PDB file of N, CA, C and O in Angstrom:
ATOM      1  N   UNK A   1      -6.071  -3.621   3.153  1.00  0.00           N
ATOM      2  CA  UNK A   1      -6.348  -2.242   3.741  1.00  0.00           C
ATOM      3  C   UNK A   1      -7.617  -1.574   3.075  1.00  0.00           C
ATOM      4  O   UNK A   1      -7.686  -1.574   1.846  1.00  0.00           O
ATOM      5  N   UNK A   2      -8.612  -1.012   3.822  1.00  0.00           N
ATOM      6  CA  UNK A   2      -9.415  -0.236   3.021  1.00  0.00           C
ATOM      7  C   UNK A   2      -9.077   1.196   3.549  1.00  0.00           C
ATOM      8  O   UNK A   2      -8.138   1.438   4.307  1.00  0.00           O
ATOM      9  N   UNK A   3      -9.974   2.130   3.045  1.00  0.00           N
ATOM     10  CA  UNK A   3      -9.782   3.592   3.129  1.00  0.00           C
ATOM     11  C   UNK A   3      -9.810   3.991   4.474  1.00  0.00           C
ATOM     12  O   UNK A   3      -8.977   4.774   4.933  1.00  0.00           O
ATOM     13  N   UNK A   4     -10.996   3.347   5.332  1.00  0.00           N
ATOM     14  CA  UNK A   4     -10.839   3.753   6.730  1.00  0.00           C
ATOM     15  C   UNK A   4      -9.637   3.530   7.558  1.00  0.00           C
ATOM     16  O   UNK A   4      -9.247   4.336   8.403  1.00  0.00           O
ATOM     17  N   UNK A   5      -8.953   2.188   7.230  1.00  0.00           N
ATOM     18  CA  UNK A   5      -7.799   1.830   7.832  1.00  0.00           C
ATOM     19  C   UNK A   5      -6.678   2.787   7.221  1.00  0.00           C
ATOM     20  O   UNK A   5      -5.714   3.009   7.953  1.00  0.00           O
ATOM     21  N   UNK A   6      -6.698   3.327   6.066  1.00  0.00           N
ATOM     22  CA  UNK A   6      -5.506   4.140   5.513  1.00  0.00           C
ATOM     23  C   UNK A   6      -5.668   5.453   6.318  1.00  0.00           C
ATOM     24  O   UNK A   6      -4.699   5.953   6.889  1.00  0.00           O
ATOM     25  N   UNK A   7      -6.855   5.984   6.356  1.00  0.00           N
ATOM     26  CA  UNK A   7      -7.329   7.205   7.226  1.00  0.00           C
ATOM     27  C   UNK A   7      -6.421   7.131   8.603  1.00  0.00           C
ATOM     28  O   UNK A   7      -5.504   7.862   8.976  1.00  0.00           O
ATOM     29  N   UNK A   8      -6.980   6.056   9.171  1.00  0.00           N
ATOM     30  CA  UNK A   8      -6.472   5.944  10.590  1.00  0.00           C
ATOM     31  C   UNK A   8      -4.858   5.696  10.900  1.00  0.00           C
ATOM     32  O   UNK A   8      -4.324   5.930  11.984  1.00  0.00           O
ATOM     33  N   UNK A   9      -4.229   5.198   9.777  1.00  0.00           N
ATOM     34  CA  UNK A   9      -2.871   5.004   9.776  1.00  0.00           C
ATOM     35  C   UNK A   9      -2.122   6.493   9.536  1.00  0.00           C
ATOM     36  O   UNK A   9      -1.198   6.887  10.248  1.00  0.00           O
ATOM     37  N   UNK A  10      -2.678   7.241   8.419  1.00  0.00           N
ATOM     38  CA  UNK A  10      -2.252   8.472   8.076  1.00  0.00           C
ATOM     39  C   UNK A  10      -2.485   9.493   9.438  1.00  0.00           C
ATOM     40  O   UNK A  10      -1.645  10.322   9.790  1.00  0.00           O
ATOM     41  N   UNK A  11      -3.495   9.317   9.972  1.00  0.00           N
ATOM     42  CA  UNK A  11      -3.656  10.252  11.161  1.00  0.00           C
ATOM     43  C   UNK A  11      -2.756   9.709  12.403  1.00  0.00           C
ATOM     44  O   UNK A  11      -2.225  10.499  13.184  1.00  0.00           O
ATOM     45  N   UNK A  12      -2.649   8.551  12.501  1.00  0.00           N
ATOM     46  CA  UNK A  12      -1.556   8.096  13.544  1.00  0.00           C
ATOM     47  C   UNK A  12      -0.022   8.612  13.277  1.00  0.00           C
ATOM     48  O   UNK A  12       0.709   9.071  14.155  1.00  0.00           O
ATOM     49  N   UNK A  13       0.303   8.457  11.978  1.00  0.00           N
ATOM     50  CA  UNK A  13       1.998   8.576  11.622  1.00  0.00           C
ATOM     51  C   UNK A  13       1.839  10.142  11.579  1.00  0.00           C
ATOM     52  O   UNK A  13       2.885  10.682  11.937  1.00  0.00           O
ATOM     53  N   UNK A  14       0.995  10.898  11.297  1.00  0.00           N
ATOM     54  CA  UNK A  14       1.174  12.392  11.041  1.00  0.00           C
ATOM     55  C   UNK A  14       0.770  13.271  12.181  1.00  0.00           C
ATOM     56  O   UNK A  14       0.939  14.490  12.192  1.00  0.00           O
ATOM     57  N   UNK A  15       0.160  12.485  13.251  1.00  0.00           N
ATOM     58  CA  UNK A  15      -0.202  13.435  14.454  1.00  0.00           C
ATOM     59  C   UNK A  15      -1.249  14.241  14.246  1.00  0.00           C
ATOM     60  O   UNK A  15      -1.354  15.271  14.912  1.00  0.00           O
ATOM     61  N   UNK A  16      -2.367  13.832  13.103  1.00  0.00           N
ATOM     62  CA  UNK A  16      -3.248  14.733  12.666  1.00  0.00           C
ATOM     63  C   UNK A  16      -4.780  14.002  13.148  1.00  0.00           C
ATOM     64  O   UNK A  16      -4.933  12.780  13.148  1.00  0.00           O
ATOM     65  N   UNK A  17      -5.702  14.837  13.492  1.00  0.00           N
ATOM     66  CA  UNK A  17      -7.000  14.221  13.773  1.00  0.00           C
ATOM     67  C   UNK A  17      -7.534  13.227  12.508  1.00  0.00           C
ATOM     68  O   UNK A  17      -7.138  13.204  11.343  1.00  0.00           O
ATOM     69  N   UNK A  18      -8.517  12.465  13.131  1.00  0.00           N
ATOM     70  CA  UNK A  18      -8.818  11.552  11.936  1.00  0.00           C
ATOM     71  C   UNK A  18      -9.718  12.429  10.806  1.00  0.00           C
ATOM     72  O   UNK A  18      -9.805  12.120   9.617  1.00  0.00           O
ATOM     73  N   UNK A  19     -10.196  13.287  11.274  1.00  0.00           N
ATOM     74  CA  UNK A  19     -11.265  14.155  10.288  1.00  0.00           C
ATOM     75  C   UNK A  19     -10.284  14.932   9.336  1.00  0.00           C
ATOM     76  O   UNK A  19     -10.611  15.109   8.163  1.00  0.00           O
ATOM     77  N   UNK A  20      -8.908  15.469   9.893  1.00  0.00           N
ATOM     78  CA  UNK A  20      -7.919  15.979   9.173  1.00  0.00           C
ATOM     79  C   UNK A  20      -7.346  15.175   8.153  1.00  0.00           C
ATOM     80  O   UNK A  20      -7.158  15.594   7.011  1.00  0.00           O
ATOM     81  N   UNK A  21      -7.027  13.876   8.590  1.00  0.00           N
ATOM     82  CA  UNK A  21      -6.215  12.926   7.869  1.00  0.00           C
ATOM     83  C   UNK A  21      -7.345  12.574   6.808  1.00  0.00           C
ATOM     84  O   UNK A  21      -6.867  12.526   5.674  1.00  0.00           O
ATOM     85  N   UNK A  22      -8.714  12.314   6.857  1.00  0.00           N
ATOM     86  CA  UNK A  22      -9.772  12.148   5.993  1.00  0.00           C
ATOM     87  C   UNK A  22      -9.750  12.828   4.997  1.00  0.00           C
ATOM     88  O   UNK A  22      -9.871  12.302   3.890  1.00  0.00           O
ATOM     89  N   UNK A  23      -9.547  14.526   5.193  1.00  0.00           N
ATOM     90  CA  UNK A  23      -9.630  15.357   4.119  1.00  0.00           C
ATOM     91  C   UNK A  23      -8.469  15.199   3.506  1.00  0.00           C
ATOM     92  O   UNK A  23      -8.503  15.389   2.290  1.00  0.00           O
ATOM     93  N   UNK A  24      -7.275  14.860   4.052  1.00  0.00           N
ATOM     94  CA  UNK A  24      -5.948  14.783   3.134  1.00  0.00           C
ATOM     95  C   UNK A  24      -6.019  13.708   2.264  1.00  0.00           C
ATOM     96  O   UNK A  24      -5.622  13.862   1.109  1.00  0.00           O
ATOM     97  N   UNK A  25      -6.516  12.514   2.679  1.00  0.00           N
ATOM     98  CA  UNK A  25      -6.764  11.452   1.785  1.00  0.00           C
ATOM     99  C   UNK A  25      -7.705  11.603   0.836  1.00  0.00           C
ATOM    100  O   UNK A  25      -7.533  11.206  -0.317  1.00  0.00           O
ATOM    101  N   UNK A  26      -8.703  12.148   1.214  1.00  0.00           N
ATOM    102  CA  UNK A  26      -9.712  12.594  -0.022  1.00  0.00           C
ATOM    103  C   UNK A  26      -9.312  13.520  -0.830  1.00  0.00           C
ATOM    104  O   UNK A  26      -9.706  13.490  -1.996  1.00  0.00           O
ATOM    105  N   UNK A  27      -8.548  14.417  -0.437  1.00  0.00           N
ATOM    106  CA  UNK A  27      -7.875  15.641  -1.362  1.00  0.00           C
ATOM    107  C   UNK A  27      -6.880  14.872  -2.383  1.00  0.00           C
ATOM    108  O   UNK A  27      -6.890  15.189  -3.572  1.00  0.00           O
ATOM    109  N   UNK A  28      -6.053  13.894  -1.918  1.00  0.00           N
ATOM    110  CA  UNK A  28      -5.060  13.082  -2.655  1.00  0.00           C
ATOM    111  C   UNK A  28      -5.961  12.472  -3.877  1.00  0.00           C
ATOM    112  O   UNK A  28      -5.707  12.741  -5.051  1.00  0.00           O
ATOM    113  N   UNK A  29      -6.892  11.740  -3.534  1.00  0.00           N
ATOM    114  CA  UNK A  29      -7.559  11.014  -4.279  1.00  0.00           C
ATOM    115  C   UNK A  29      -8.482  11.862  -5.566  1.00  0.00           C
ATOM    116  O   UNK A  29      -8.663  11.598  -6.755  1.00  0.00           O
ATOM    117  N   UNK A  30      -8.839  12.736  -4.873  1.00  0.00           N
ATOM    118  CA  UNK A  30      -9.648  13.794  -5.839  1.00  0.00           C
ATOM    119  C   UNK A  30      -8.608  14.248  -6.687  1.00  0.00           C
ATOM    120  O   UNK A  30      -8.798  13.994  -7.877  1.00  0.00           O
ATOM    121  N   UNK A  31      -7.543  14.859  -6.405  1.00  0.00           N
ATOM    122  CA  UNK A  31      -6.352  15.309  -7.363  1.00  0.00           C
ATOM    123  C   UNK A  31      -6.179  14.213  -8.375  1.00  0.00           C
ATOM    124  O   UNK A  31      -6.351  14.453  -9.570  1.00  0.00           O
ATOM    125  N   UNK A  32      -5.874  13.125  -7.980  1.00  0.00           N
ATOM    126  CA  UNK A  32      -5.373  12.180  -8.895  1.00  0.00           C
ATOM    127  C   UNK A  32      -6.655  11.859  -9.947  1.00  0.00           C
ATOM    128  O   UNK A  32      -6.470  11.854 -11.164  1.00  0.00           O
ATOM    129  N   UNK A  33      -7.652  11.657  -9.490  1.00  0.00           N
ATOM    130  CA  UNK A  33      -8.959  11.718 -10.256  1.00  0.00           C
ATOM    131  C   UNK A  33      -8.950  12.714 -11.309  1.00  0.00           C
ATOM    132  O   UNK A  33      -8.845  12.400 -12.494  1.00  0.00           O
ATOM    133  N   UNK A  34      -9.056  13.874 -10.914  1.00  0.00           N
ATOM    134  CA  UNK A  34      -9.273  14.968 -11.682  1.00  0.00           C
ATOM    135  C   UNK A  34      -8.096  15.055 -12.612  1.00  0.00           C
ATOM    136  O   UNK A  34      -8.455  15.492 -13.706  1.00  0.00           O
ATOM    137  N   UNK A  35      -6.862  14.798 -12.551  1.00  0.00           N
ATOM    138  CA  UNK A  35      -5.763  14.817 -13.382  1.00  0.00           C
ATOM    139  C   UNK A  35      -5.997  13.821 -14.448  1.00  0.00           C
ATOM    140  O   UNK A  35      -5.688  14.091 -15.609  1.00  0.00           O
ATOM    141  N   UNK A  36      -6.567  12.594 -14.102  1.00  0.00           N
ATOM    142  CA  UNK A  36      -6.651  11.626 -14.863  1.00  0.00           C
ATOM    143  C   UNK A  36      -7.752  11.852 -15.902  1.00  0.00           C
ATOM    144  O   UNK A  36      -7.696  11.570 -17.099  1.00  0.00           O
ATOM    145  N   UNK A  37      -8.684  12.368 -15.278  1.00  0.00           N
ATOM    146  CA  UNK A  37      -9.896  12.786 -16.041  1.00  0.00           C
ATOM    147  C   UNK A  37      -9.614  13.844 -17.340  1.00  0.00           C
ATOM    148  O   UNK A  37     -10.252  13.900 -18.391  1.00  0.00           O
ATOM    149  N   UNK A  38      -8.622  14.541 -16.983  1.00  0.00           N
ATOM    150  CA  UNK A  38      -8.237  15.767 -17.978  1.00  0.00           C
ATOM    151  C   UNK A  38      -7.338  14.929 -18.993  1.00  0.00           C
ATOM    152  O   UNK A  38      -7.165  15.374 -20.128  1.00  0.00           O
ATOM    153  N   UNK A  39      -6.767  13.732 -18.602  1.00  0.00           N
ATOM    154  CA  UNK A  39      -5.967  12.992 -19.583  1.00  0.00           C
ATOM    155  C   UNK A  39      -4.530  12.909 -19.135  1.00  0.00           C
ATOM    156  O   UNK A  39      -3.732  12.152 -19.686  1.00  0.00           O
ATOM    157  N   UNK A  40      -4.224  13.663 -18.170  1.00  0.00           N
ATOM    158  CA  UNK A  40      -2.791  13.709 -17.667  1.00  0.00           C
ATOM    159  C   UNK A  40      -2.404  12.500 -16.954  1.00  0.00           C
ATOM    160  O   UNK A  40      -3.259  11.730 -16.518  1.00  0.00           O
ATOM    161  N   UNK A  41      -1.034  12.279 -16.801  1.00  0.00           N
ATOM    162  CA  UNK A  41      -0.618  11.172 -16.009  1.00  0.00           C
ATOM    163  C   UNK A  41      -0.202  11.691 -14.796  1.00  0.00           C
ATOM    164  O   UNK A  41       0.198  12.854 -14.762  1.00  0.00           O
ATOM    165  N   UNK A  42      -0.240  10.878 -13.594  1.00  0.00           N
ATOM    166  CA  UNK A  42       0.105  11.338 -12.481  1.00  0.00           C
ATOM    167  C   UNK A  42       1.319  10.309 -11.858  1.00  0.00           C
ATOM    168  O   UNK A  42       1.062   9.172 -11.461  1.00  0.00           O
ATOM    169  N   UNK A  43       2.485  10.817 -11.844  1.00  0.00           N
ATOM    170  CA  UNK A  43       3.552  10.068 -11.545  1.00  0.00           C
ATOM    171  C   UNK A  43       3.843  10.637 -10.170  1.00  0.00           C
ATOM    172  O   UNK A  43       3.973  11.835  -9.918  1.00  0.00           O
ATOM    173  N   UNK A  44       3.946   9.431  -9.142  1.00  0.00           N
ATOM    174  CA  UNK A  44       4.555   9.508  -7.776  1.00  0.00           C
ATOM    175  C   UNK A  44       5.745   8.838  -7.769  1.00  0.00           C
ATOM    176  O   UNK A  44       5.734   7.607  -7.762  1.00  0.00           O
ATOM    177  N   UNK A  45       6.724   9.424  -7.771  1.00  0.00           N
ATOM    178  CA  UNK A  45       8.301   8.802  -7.978  1.00  0.00           C
ATOM    179  C   UNK A  45       8.552   7.776  -6.772  1.00  0.00           C
ATOM    180  O   UNK A  45       8.460   7.963  -5.559  1.00  0.00           O
ATOM    181  N   UNK A  46       8.866   6.747  -7.428  1.00  0.00           N
ATOM    182  CA  UNK A  46       8.981   5.780  -6.393  1.00  0.00           C
ATOM    183  C   UNK A  46       7.980   4.720  -5.981  1.00  0.00           C
ATOM    184  O   UNK A  46       8.129   3.569  -5.570  1.00  0.00           O
ATOM    185  N   UNK A  47       6.771   5.568  -6.252  1.00  0.00           N
ATOM    186  CA  UNK A  47       5.538   4.700  -5.869  1.00  0.00           C
ATOM    187  C   UNK A  47       4.835   4.215  -7.327  1.00  0.00           C
ATOM    188  O   UNK A  47       4.565   3.022  -7.469  1.00  0.00           O
ATOM    189  N   UNK A  48       4.606   4.990  -8.191  1.00  0.00           N
ATOM    190  CA  UNK A  48       4.087   4.356  -9.530  1.00  0.00           C
ATOM    191  C   UNK A  48       3.524   5.538 -10.363  1.00  0.00           C
ATOM    192  O   UNK A  48       3.578   6.720 -10.024  1.00  0.00           O
ATOM    193  N   UNK A  49       2.974   5.045 -11.511  1.00  0.00           N
ATOM    194  CA  UNK A  49       2.298   6.211 -12.381  1.00  0.00           C
ATOM    195  C   UNK A  49       0.890   5.794 -12.738  1.00  0.00           C
ATOM    196  O   UNK A  49       0.719   4.728 -13.328  1.00  0.00           O
ATOM    197  N   UNK A  50      -0.269   6.678 -12.370  1.00  0.00           N
ATOM    198  CA  UNK A  50      -1.489   6.381 -12.760  1.00  0.00           C
ATOM    199  C   UNK A  50      -1.791   7.098 -14.343  1.00  0.00           C
ATOM    200  O   UNK A  50      -1.436   8.258 -14.549  1.00  0.00           O
ATOM    201  N   UNK A  51      -2.313   6.479 -15.155  1.00  0.00           N
ATOM    202  CA  UNK A  51      -2.508   7.122 -16.509  1.00  0.00           C
ATOM    203  C   UNK A  51      -3.841   6.571 -16.946  1.00  0.00           C
ATOM    204  O   UNK A  51      -4.471   5.799 -16.221  1.00  0.00           O
ATOM    205  N   UNK A  52      -4.282   6.970 -18.148  1.00  0.00           N
ATOM    206  CA  UNK A  52      -5.547   6.570 -18.855  1.00  0.00           C
ATOM    207  C   UNK A  52      -5.138   6.177 -20.186  1.00  0.00           C
ATOM    208  O   UNK A  52      -4.104   6.608 -20.697  1.00  0.00           O
ATOM    209  N   UNK A  53      -6.068   5.219 -20.867  1.00  0.00           N
ATOM    210  CA  UNK A  53      -5.738   5.099 -22.312  1.00  0.00           C
ATOM    211  C   UNK A  53      -7.112   4.776 -22.901  1.00  0.00           C
ATOM    212  O   UNK A  53      -7.960   4.441 -22.074  1.00  0.00           O
ATOM    213  N   UNK A  54      -7.464   4.815 -24.130  1.00  0.00           N
ATOM    214  CA  UNK A  54      -8.635   4.559 -24.830  1.00  0.00           C
ATOM    215  C   UNK A  54      -8.627   3.100 -25.301  1.00  0.00           C
ATOM    216  O   UNK A  54      -7.687   2.567 -25.890  1.00  0.00           O
ATOM    217  N   UNK A  55      -9.766   2.527 -24.975  1.00  0.00           N
ATOM    218  CA  UNK A  55     -10.154   0.973 -25.485  1.00  0.00           C
ATOM    219  C   UNK A  55     -10.899   1.185 -26.509  1.00  0.00           C
ATOM    220  O   UNK A  55     -11.933   1.835 -26.356  1.00  0.00           O
ATOM    221  N   UNK A  56     -10.515   0.654 -27.856  1.00  0.00           N
ATOM    222  CA  UNK A  56     -11.602   0.771 -28.900  1.00  0.00           C
ATOM    223  C   UNK A  56     -12.584  -0.169 -28.713  1.00  0.00           C
ATOM    224  O   UNK A  56     -12.503  -1.198 -28.043  1.00  0.00           O
ATOM    225  N   UNK A  57     -13.776   0.357 -29.518  1.00  0.00           N
ATOM    226  CA  UNK A  57     -14.930  -0.480 -29.541  1.00  0.00           C
ATOM    227  C   UNK A  57     -14.557  -1.790 -30.366  1.00  0.00           C
ATOM    228  O   UNK A  57     -13.725  -1.851 -31.271  1.00  0.00           O
ATOM    229  N   UNK A  58     -15.355  -2.839 -29.863  1.00  0.00           N
ATOM    230  CA  UNK A  58     -15.179  -4.051 -30.279  1.00  0.00           C
ATOM    231  C   UNK A  58     -16.383  -5.023 -30.348  1.00  0.00           C
ATOM    232  O   UNK A  58     -17.393  -4.688 -29.730  1.00  0.00           O
ATOM    233  N   UNK A  59     -16.385  -6.120 -30.991  1.00  0.00           N
ATOM    234  CA  UNK A  59     -17.371  -7.226 -30.916  1.00  0.00           C
ATOM    235  C   UNK A  59     -17.174  -8.101 -29.854  1.00  0.00           C
ATOM    236  O   UNK A  59     -15.985  -8.334 -29.636  1.00  0.00           O
ATOM    237  N   UNK A  60     -17.962  -8.652 -29.134  1.00  0.00           N
ATOM    238  CA  UNK A  60     -17.659  -9.726 -28.162  1.00  0.00           C
ATOM    239  C   UNK A  60     -18.764 -10.832 -28.207  1.00  0.00           C
ATOM    240  O   UNK A  60     -19.618 -10.799 -29.093  1.00  0.00           O
ATOM    241  N   UNK A  61     -18.751 -11.609 -27.450  1.00  0.00           N
ATOM    242  CA  UNK A  61     -19.741 -12.867 -27.557  1.00  0.00           C
ATOM    243  C   UNK A  61     -20.253 -13.034 -26.176  1.00  0.00           C
ATOM    244  O   UNK A  61     -19.491 -12.972 -25.211  1.00  0.00           O
ATOM    245  N   UNK A  62     -21.650 -13.266 -26.046  1.00  0.00           N
ATOM    246  CA  UNK A  62     -22.365 -13.395 -24.666  1.00  0.00           C
ATOM    247  C   UNK A  62     -22.064 -14.837 -24.537  1.00  0.00           C
ATOM    248  O   UNK A  62     -22.352 -15.691 -25.375  1.00  0.00           O
ATOM    249  N   UNK A  63     -21.364 -15.062 -23.238  1.00  0.00           N
ATOM    250  CA  UNK A  63     -21.180 -16.573 -23.036  1.00  0.00           C
ATOM    251  C   UNK A  63     -22.211 -17.454 -22.721  1.00  0.00           C
ATOM    252  O   UNK A  63     -22.119 -18.673 -22.869  1.00  0.00           O
ATOM    253  N   UNK A  64     -23.311 -16.802 -22.238  1.00  0.00           N
ATOM    254  CA  UNK A  64     -24.578 -17.688 -22.164  1.00  0.00           C
ATOM    255  C   UNK A  64     -25.152 -18.191 -23.485  1.00  0.00           C
ATOM    256  O   UNK A  64     -25.346 -19.384 -23.721  1.00  0.00           O
ATOM    257  N   UNK A  65     -25.411 -17.176 -24.340  1.00  0.00           N
ATOM    258  CA  UNK A  65     -26.248 -17.588 -25.429  1.00  0.00           C
ATOM    259  C   UNK A  65     -25.381 -17.439 -26.575  1.00  0.00           C
ATOM    260  O   UNK A  65     -25.977 -17.617 -27.637  1.00  0.00           O
ATOM    261  N   UNK A  66     -24.142 -17.163 -26.681  1.00  0.00           N
ATOM    262  CA  UNK A  66     -23.371 -17.235 -27.870  1.00  0.00           C
ATOM    263  C   UNK A  66     -23.503 -16.041 -28.783  1.00  0.00           C
ATOM    264  O   UNK A  66     -22.776 -15.962 -29.773  1.00  0.00           O
ATOM    265  N   UNK A  67     -24.351 -15.150 -28.517  1.00  0.00           N
ATOM    266  CA  UNK A  67     -24.901 -13.973 -29.540  1.00  0.00           C
ATOM    267  C   UNK A  67     -23.612 -13.093 -29.370  1.00  0.00           C
ATOM    268  O   UNK A  67     -22.939 -12.947 -28.350  1.00  0.00           O
ATOM    269  N   UNK A  68     -23.438 -12.565 -30.564  1.00  0.00           N
ATOM    270  CA  UNK A  68     -22.560 -11.384 -30.832  1.00  0.00           C
ATOM    271  C   UNK A  68     -22.832 -10.015 -30.266  1.00  0.00           C
ATOM    272  O   UNK A  68     -23.915  -9.590 -30.667  1.00  0.00           O
ATOM    273  N   UNK A  69     -22.246  -9.257 -29.528  1.00  0.00           N
ATOM    274  CA  UNK A  69     -22.673  -8.083 -29.010  1.00  0.00           C
ATOM    275  C   UNK A  69     -21.646  -7.147 -29.248  1.00  0.00           C
ATOM    276  O   UNK A  69     -20.492  -7.570 -29.317  1.00  0.00           O
ATOM    277  N   UNK A  70     -21.941  -5.614 -29.423  1.00  0.00           N
ATOM    278  CA  UNK A  70     -20.976  -4.812 -29.588  1.00  0.00           C
ATOM    279  C   UNK A  70     -20.460  -4.069 -28.178  1.00  0.00           C
ATOM    280  O   UNK A  70     -21.270  -3.715 -27.322  1.00  0.00           O
ATOM    281  N   UNK A  71     -19.319  -3.915 -28.066  1.00  0.00           N
ATOM    282  CA  UNK A  71     -18.996  -3.448 -26.627  1.00  0.00           C
ATOM    283  C   UNK A  71     -18.382  -2.067 -27.001  1.00  0.00           C
ATOM    284  O   UNK A  71     -17.508  -2.008 -27.867  1.00  0.00           O
ATOM    285  N   UNK A  72     -18.838  -0.941 -26.347  1.00  0.00           N
ATOM    286  CA  UNK A  72     -18.345   0.301 -26.757  1.00  0.00           C
ATOM    287  C   UNK A  72     -17.050   0.647 -26.230  1.00  0.00           C
ATOM    288  O   UNK A  72     -16.516   0.068 -25.284  1.00  0.00           O
ATOM    289  N   UNK A  73     -16.512   1.720 -26.946  1.00  0.00           N
ATOM    290  CA  UNK A  73     -15.352   2.211 -26.686  1.00  0.00           C
ATOM    291  C   UNK A  73     -15.167   2.842 -25.130  1.00  0.00           C
ATOM    292  O   UNK A  73     -16.207   3.166 -24.555  1.00  0.00           O
ATOM    293  N   UNK A  74     -14.200   2.983 -24.601  1.00  0.00           N
ATOM    294  CA  UNK A  74     -14.152   3.571 -23.244  1.00  0.00           C
ATOM    295  C   UNK A  74     -12.683   3.910 -22.993  1.00  0.00           C
ATOM    296  O   UNK A  74     -11.766   3.577 -23.743  1.00  0.00           O
ATOM    297  N   UNK A  75     -12.546   4.655 -21.786  1.00  0.00           N
ATOM    298  CA  UNK A  75     -11.401   5.119 -21.098  1.00  0.00           C
ATOM    299  C   UNK A  75     -11.235   4.088 -19.962  1.00  0.00           C
ATOM    300  O   UNK A  75     -12.110   3.858 -19.127  1.00  0.00           O
ATOM    301  N   UNK A  76     -10.042   3.497 -20.011  1.00  0.00           N
ATOM    302  CA  UNK A  76      -9.385   2.670 -18.913  1.00  0.00           C
ATOM    303  C   UNK A  76      -8.396   3.234 -18.193  1.00  0.00           C
ATOM    304  O   UNK A  76      -7.432   3.803 -18.706  1.00  0.00           O
ATOM    305  N   UNK A  77      -8.627   3.077 -16.709  1.00  0.00           N
ATOM    306  CA  UNK A  77      -7.358   3.426 -15.837  1.00  0.00           C
ATOM    307  C   UNK A  77      -6.247   2.449 -15.831  1.00  0.00           C
ATOM    308  O   UNK A  77      -6.532   1.253 -15.768  1.00  0.00           O
ATOM    309  N   UNK A  78      -5.048   2.816 -15.888  1.00  0.00           N
ATOM    310  CA  UNK A  78      -3.710   2.096 -15.772  1.00  0.00           C
ATOM    311  C   UNK A  78      -3.009   2.490 -14.621  1.00  0.00           C
ATOM    312  O   UNK A  78      -3.168   3.622 -14.163  1.00  0.00           O
ATOM    313  N   UNK A  79      -2.220   1.644 -14.086  1.00  0.00           N
ATOM    314  CA  UNK A  79      -1.147   1.649 -13.046  1.00  0.00           C
ATOM    315  C   UNK A  79       0.171   0.935 -13.199  1.00  0.00           C
ATOM    316  O   UNK A  79       0.225  -0.276 -13.415  1.00  0.00           O
ATOM    317  N   UNK A  80       1.130   1.633 -13.095  1.00  0.00           N
ATOM    318  CA  UNK A  80       2.351   0.967 -13.386  1.00  0.00           C
ATOM    319  C   UNK A  80       3.110   1.332 -12.014  1.00  0.00           C
ATOM    320  O   UNK A  80       3.316   2.464 -11.577  1.00  0.00           O
ATOM    321  N   UNK A  81       3.468   0.128 -11.454  1.00  0.00           N
ATOM    322  CA  UNK A  81       4.171   0.342  -9.942  1.00  0.00           C
ATOM    323  C   UNK A  81       5.438   0.869 -10.214  1.00  0.00           C
ATOM    324  O   UNK A  81       6.015   0.365 -11.178  1.00  0.00           O
ATOM    325  N   UNK A  82       6.075   1.853  -9.537  1.00  0.00           N
ATOM    326  CA  UNK A  82       7.221   2.214  -9.484  1.00  0.00           C
ATOM    327  C   UNK A  82       8.350   1.147  -8.827  1.00  0.00           C
ATOM    328  O   UNK A  82       7.942   0.139  -8.251  1.00  0.00           O
ATOM    329  N   UNK A  83       9.596   1.389  -8.930  1.00  0.00           N
ATOM    330  CA  UNK A  83      10.756   0.358  -8.751  1.00  0.00           C
ATOM    331  C   UNK A  83      10.757   0.366  -7.175  1.00  0.00           C
ATOM    332  O   UNK A  83      10.951  -0.734  -6.657  1.00  0.00           O
ATOM    333  N   UNK A  84      10.575   1.406  -6.366  1.00  0.00           N
ATOM    334  CA  UNK A  84      10.717   1.362  -5.024  1.00  0.00           C
ATOM    335  C   UNK A  84       9.753   0.626  -4.326  1.00  0.00           C
ATOM    336  O   UNK A  84       9.991  -0.043  -3.320  1.00  0.00           O
ATOM    337  N   UNK A  85       8.498   0.773  -4.948  1.00  0.00           N
ATOM    338  CA  UNK A  85       7.206  -0.036  -4.539  1.00  0.00           C
ATOM    339  C   UNK A  85       7.469  -1.495  -4.744  1.00  0.00           C
ATOM    340  O   UNK A  85       7.317  -2.329  -3.852  1.00  0.00           O
ATOM    341  N   UNK A  86       7.891  -1.780  -6.021  1.00  0.00           N
ATOM    342  CA  UNK A  86       8.201  -3.326  -6.260  1.00  0.00           C
ATOM    343  C   UNK A  86       9.240  -3.937  -5.439  1.00  0.00           C
ATOM    344  O   UNK A  86       9.194  -5.121  -5.107  1.00  0.00           O
ATOM    345  N   UNK A  87      10.175  -3.138  -5.110  1.00  0.00           N
ATOM    346  CA  UNK A  87      11.479  -3.557  -4.386  1.00  0.00           C
ATOM    347  C   UNK A  87      10.701  -3.889  -2.924  1.00  0.00           C
ATOM    348  O   UNK A  87      10.913  -4.979  -2.393  1.00  0.00           O
ATOM    349  N   UNK A  88       9.823  -2.942  -2.311  1.00  0.00           N
ATOM    350  CA  UNK A  88       9.526  -3.267  -0.786  1.00  0.00           C
ATOM    351  C   UNK A  88       8.428  -4.364  -0.773  1.00  0.00           C
ATOM    352  O   UNK A  88       8.098  -4.758   0.346  1.00  0.00           O
ATOM    353  N   UNK A  89       7.777  -4.948  -1.912  1.00  0.00           N
ATOM    354  CA  UNK A  89       7.000  -5.813  -1.822  1.00  0.00           C
ATOM    355  C   UNK A  89       7.562  -7.234  -2.002  1.00  0.00           C
ATOM    356  O   UNK A  89       6.887  -8.238  -1.777  1.00  0.00           O
ATOM    357  N   UNK A  90       8.848  -7.255  -2.425  1.00  0.00           N
ATOM    358  CA  UNK A  90       9.665  -8.606  -2.533  1.00  0.00           C
ATOM    359  C   UNK A  90       9.850  -9.208  -1.175  1.00  0.00           C
ATOM    360  O   UNK A  90      10.464 -10.268  -1.048  1.00  0.00           O
TER     361      UNK A  90
END
């Protein structure tokens, strides 16, 4: 499912227009992204938890040349699925 299909499904199940459903979906995604940018966890009970963590700088190797390269530190996004989501996929 892509974003357009998600918007269509939200519009259909909530009796909203597609433009209103698109605003809702975009608002939810934006709220999650802003919370994570500020370092907060976003927990949706039964669905899962979005969080960020710091990945330390490290050395790596270029697979083509074998040359050692420095990989900078960065923030990474994590998602841990909730129990209801895991059970619904089984």
